[in-house]
N, C-alpha and C positions, 0 to 999 in steps of 0.2 A: 511262416506261420504270424499275422497278428490272435494276438487272441482282440474277446469280442471286446473288438473300440477300449479296450484297458488303458493304454494310455489316457484317456479322458475322464477315468472312473474317479470320484471327488469319496473326500470321505465318509462315512455312514449315515454321518450324523445326518446328512446334504439327499442318501439316499431313499424315494420310496418305492413298494413293492405293489404294480395293481396286482390282485392275488381274488382268483376268479373266487365267486363265492363256492360253486362246486367242490374246490379244495379246500374251504374252511374244516367244514366234518366230516374230511378223511376217515376213513373208521381202515381196520389193517385186516386187509386175508390170510395173509402165508405170515407176517414173522411179526412183529412188535415193531411201534417207530420210535423212535427214543428223538427226543431233544437235538444232537447235534443232528440226525440227521433229517426231521425239521424245518433246520437253521442248512444246512448243508444244502436242502431241495430249493429255498426258497433265494439263495444264491444264483441258485442256477438256472431258477424262472428270473432272476433280474436280469443277469448277463444277455439271457438269451435274447427278455422284453428287449430291452437298452440292443441289440444286434437289430431286433426286427425295426426299431425305430429307426436306427440309422439308413433300412433299406434294402438290409443285407434278409433274401427270403432265402435263410438256410436252411436243410435240416436238418444237417450236424452243424453244432457249437462248440467252438474249442476258447481251452485259456490256460494259463498255464498255471499249474497248481497256489501258486504261493499268490495269484491273484484272487482266488477262490477263498486260503488261507487268510488274504488280511479282511476281507470282507466278512469272514466272518467274526473276526476281532476275537480268533484261539488264540489261545493263553499258557497252550502246552508244545510240547518237542515232536510228541506223539503223532506225529503225522500216518503212520500207517494206518493209527485209527480212520482218521476224514477219507483214507485210500478204501479200507472196509467197509464204510459209509456207502462209499460212491457206487460201487462193486452194487452193492446187497443193495442195492434202486432198481433194479433189476427186476429181480427176485420178487421183490414185495410188494404180491398185490392187493391195491387196495381199492375202495368203494364208496364212488365219490358221492359226497350231500350236500346239502349248504341249511344251515341250521333253521330257515323260513320254512317247511312245506311249499315243496310246489315252486320251489323258487328255482333260477335256474335251468342251465338247459341236462337233459338227461346222460349221464355220460355210462358204458359200463363199466363192471368191471376191470384193471389194468395195473402193469407195471409204475410206481413212480415213473417210472426212464423205460425207453426202449430200448435202449443199449447206451455202454460206457465202456468208457476204455482208456487204459494210464500206459502210456508211451513218455517216454526219454527224449528231447530229443537235443542238441545241440546241450548235452549238462545239464540241463532245466525237464522238470518232471508236468508234461501236458496232463487235460484236461478232453476228451469229447465225449458227448455225450445229444442222444435226441429224444423227442416224447413222440408219445404215438399217436399215426397220423391222425386215423380219430377225434383226439382232443389237444393237435398241436393248433388249434389255429384260436382256440376260444384262452387255451394257456396266454400263447404269446396276445394277443389280441382282445380279449375280454368282455363284454358288455354289462357285465356285471359284476362287481371287483369293490373290492376293502381297500381303503390302502394304506400300506404299513410301513410305520418308521423302521429300515433296518437297524436302526442309533439303540431304540427301545428294543427291540429280537435280540439283541444281543451281550445286551443286559441282562436280558432269565437265564435261567439255570435249565428248569424243568420244563418236559414237555405241556400238564394242563396249564403251565403259568403262557406259556405262548400261545395258546386256545385262545385259552381267556384272551389275550388282548390283541388276537387279528380279534375273534369275536368283536368284543368291545371296536376295532376300528372301524368293524361292517356296520354296524347301530350308533355306533354317536350321536347323527342327528339323532336321531329317532329317542333316545336312552334309556332305551329296553330292546335285550334280547328278547325272542322267542319262548313261548313257555311250553315244556318240554318235559314230557313226566322225566323223573330224576334218572332213570333208570338209563336212556336215551342214552343224557353226559358222558356216557362212562367209556366207553369205548373210548370216542373220538377223542376225549378233551387227557383219558390213559393213556390212545395209543395201543391199548392194549388187543391183541386178536379177541373175537367176541364168545365168548364162555355162554350161554344162555342155564347151561345147569348153578355155571359158581354165582355170574349174578344177580341166578333167583334165591340167591340165598344170601345173598351182601346185604346187609341190614346199611341203613338210610343212612344211622349218625357216627358209624365210618367211614364209608362216602365222605361225608363230610367235613369228618376231620385226620382225615389221612389226605383230601385232595382236592374236597373246595376250599377251603380254609383257609391253607399252606398258596395258593393260585393268586385266588385273594388279598391276598396280606405280601403277597410275589410280585404282580405287578402293580394293587396302586403304588409299591417304595418304589414302582421302575419306570411308571410309563403317568404319561400326561391325566391319565384317567382316577377318577375317586368308581371300584366297583363296587357295590354292592349285592347279594345275593338272598333271594326273595324268594322263602317258602311259599307253596300255593295247599293247600289240607284239605285232604276230603274223610272228612268226621274228623276225628282222633289223627289220622298219619298223613307225614306229609304224601301226596299224591304228583308232586310238578314242582319246577320251580326256572328261573328265569332271574337275568345277570337286569337291576338297572346298574342305568354310566353314565356320569357326572365326569365332564369334564376339568382340572381341575384351575387356577387361578394363575397365568403364566409364571408370576414372582416362587408361585405355592412350586414350578417344576426348574427355575431356574438353581437351583441350589447342584440339581437332581444333574445338572450336565455331564455330559461323559466326557474325558478329558478328551484336547485337541489331540485327531491324528492327522500324520502325513499324506496324505495325496498319492493313489498309486503311482503318476505320470514323476513327482519326486522319489519315491525310494527303488522305479524300474533304474535310472538317474545313478541314486549316492548306488543301488548295490556293483554298475557298473564304474566306478568309480571306489571301491572299497570297503566302503563304510556300512559296516552289520548294522541288523533290523531296530536291533537292543536302541544302538548309538541312537539310531535316526529317530525311532519315536522318544527318547530323550532330550535329546534336541527338538524337536519338534514340541516337547510340553514345558518345554522355556522358557525357548526362543517363543514360538509361530507357525505356522508352516506356511505364512507368507514370506520372512525371514527366510526360512529354507532355501525357497523357490525364486528371489536374485539372490541368494547363497553357490547354489548351485552351477551354475557358468559358471561362475567365476570359479569355481577349484577348480571345474573341471579346463577352464582354460587354464588357470599355470599349473594341473599336471601335463598340458603336455607342449605346455613349452618351456622345459626343466630349467627354470630361465631363473636368479641365476643359479640354480643345481635344484636339483630332482627332488623334487616332497616325496619324503622316507615316507610320514603319515598323510594320510589322506583325514584320518577323523580328525588330526590333531591339527590341521590344519583350518580346517570347516570348525570346529572345535571355534580358531583364535579369531573368524573371522566374523560371526555370525551376533556380536554385540552393536556391528557398526549396522548391519542389515537390520538386526531388529531394530532399532533409532533410525532408519527408514521408512520401515514400514508403520511403525507409528504415527513419524510425520506425513507420509502420505495416507494411512487412516482419516489424518486429522484432519488437512485439506478437502480431502473431500467431501464431509460432514458439514465440515465450514461452506461449500459450496450447497451444498443443500439448505445454507440458508436462510430465508430470504429477507432481500437489504432495502427494500420498497414498501410503502406503502400498498402498493401495485403489485406488487410479486406475492406479500403477504397473501393478499383477496383470490391473486391467482392459487395460490395453496390451498387455501381451503374452496377454492370450486370446484377444484381436484378432487380435492378425498372429499367433495358427499360427492359428486359424483360415481366416483368410488363408492363410495357406503351403501351407495341407490339402488347398485349392478348388484356388488358382496351380499342385501339383504335380497332384492329379486331372487338370488339364484340361491342363498339357502332355503326360501318357503318354497321352491322347485322343489328343493331336496328330500325337507321336508312336510311336501305333499306326495311324491311320490314314494316315499318312504310309511305311511300313511296308510296312503294306498294299498304295499305292500303286505299289509295286516291283514289278517285273518278277517270272515264279515262280525263276527261275534265283539273282536277284539274294535271294532272298527264304533261296533255299539259303544258299546262300557265307555268308550274314552267323546262318543257326543254324544252320552247322556255326563259322563262328568264334569267336559267344558260348557255347558248348557247350563246347568250350575254351577260354576263358577263364575260365567255369563249374569246367571240373577242374581250371585250373591255382590256382584259387581255393580249394581244395579243399571244394569246396559237395556235399553231402546229394548219397550217392549212386542213392539212390532219385528225388529230385529231375530229375537227368538223365535217368534212366530213362525218368522219367513223357515227359519234352520230345520224349526220342529216338523214346514208342511212341503221342505223340495230338498232339502237334506242342504248337507255342506258346501255342496259342490254349487250351490245356486249363483250367482255372480254378486249379489247383493249382498250375503252374506261371508261365502269362500274369506275373500285377505283377513276380516274378527273373526272366522271360525280357525283359521292356522296358525292365527299368533296367537288366541287366547290361545289354544293346542301349547306352542310350542312356549311359550312362559309356564305353564304345569310341566310340562316337561324337561324344562332345561333351563331355568330359572327367567329374572329378569332381564338381567343380562343376553340373552336368544340373542338378541337383533347388532349387535353389539363388538364386534369382530376386532378379530388383534390388530396387531403391527404388520404381522408376517404375512396374517387374510389381504388387507389391504395392497397390501406389495403384492401377492398374485393377481390383485385384481388388475393392477397398474399396471402392472408386466404385459395384461393380455390384452386391454383397453388400454392405454397411453391417454392419448387429450383424445379422443375419437368422442363423441358426447357434448363437446363444454362450446363454450359462445364464444 
């Protein structure tokens, strides 16, 4: 039996999880949810979604335990702990909710998994799992979701930090989370079972010291976001909190890039050839994954030929051929980059036109997302922000007729809508809100290609 397209899995840095918004602020009902349990659930959800996208409409999903460990980037030899968490997900009953009141589909309280089985097949440990029937469709193909980078999740160590990072992914385009009473955040953030008596006695200063501030610091250190805790007072006391979310500049995130990892297909091949996982990791860190991909077939051919003599130490042989393959990989990357450089004024003009088309398409998509997120706010929040935008327009000396139209007919009027959303976006995300990153342009290019070019 094959795992869930396991041979096609890539590094965690290349993996996005579409997590339903209703699964973001889950509250434990039977036992506490740990950081490892939340990470493991994310991995199972990703594998299941990957299975669905590949056209396999299965009720029961399956994968080798080694694949799950690889995607977790689990750095301990205690695999029994992962097995324990997998089995406990059947009995861990949770209440599903979105941080935005009224958003998402209403789900009944139920277990994280409907069933989970750990079995041994041909000396390899496999995991079978399934989701509750009433949740399965929305979990595997969510309508409203947060796009989560598995690489970032793997670097976080505490449940509050994982929760806060997932929250930031959901509201990154708005730039702020919903406002909620500070006690509302406690249970979904900590993963603890609700205890009304204990929570009533909890002082905000302790919650801030022990949970909020450490989580913000951890996410800011390991993620592409700068998160700010914002407190709202009622009289002398803090009544509500929310989080402001700002994307870091790309160069600020570059130094925190995780070490390169081997893809699962290479890991499987290397294991079959007798290469220990720790040596695979060291080889990839030294020479790169592309070099490993081309070196493994050479090692496989050499092991099978046994000429001029059998390979006694596959690891040593692999290390001996890696420098040559690393050189080839570097040369191939340079040649690929050279081909992308325009060689004439006509080619340069064509490239410029493509980039302009892609940039305009990205800006249009961004405005659609910003509009949807603005509409998702409560009426009170919309009213407050609308007044702030009007104030900003007046301060900028915008034509009075536009402001008059905005006050009279609202921000959705065709004559003011674009200007309103642009002004709001600049205030919420900064002057560069409409400047896509290279990676974002590449995603648009992959979708559009040359469509729309003259």
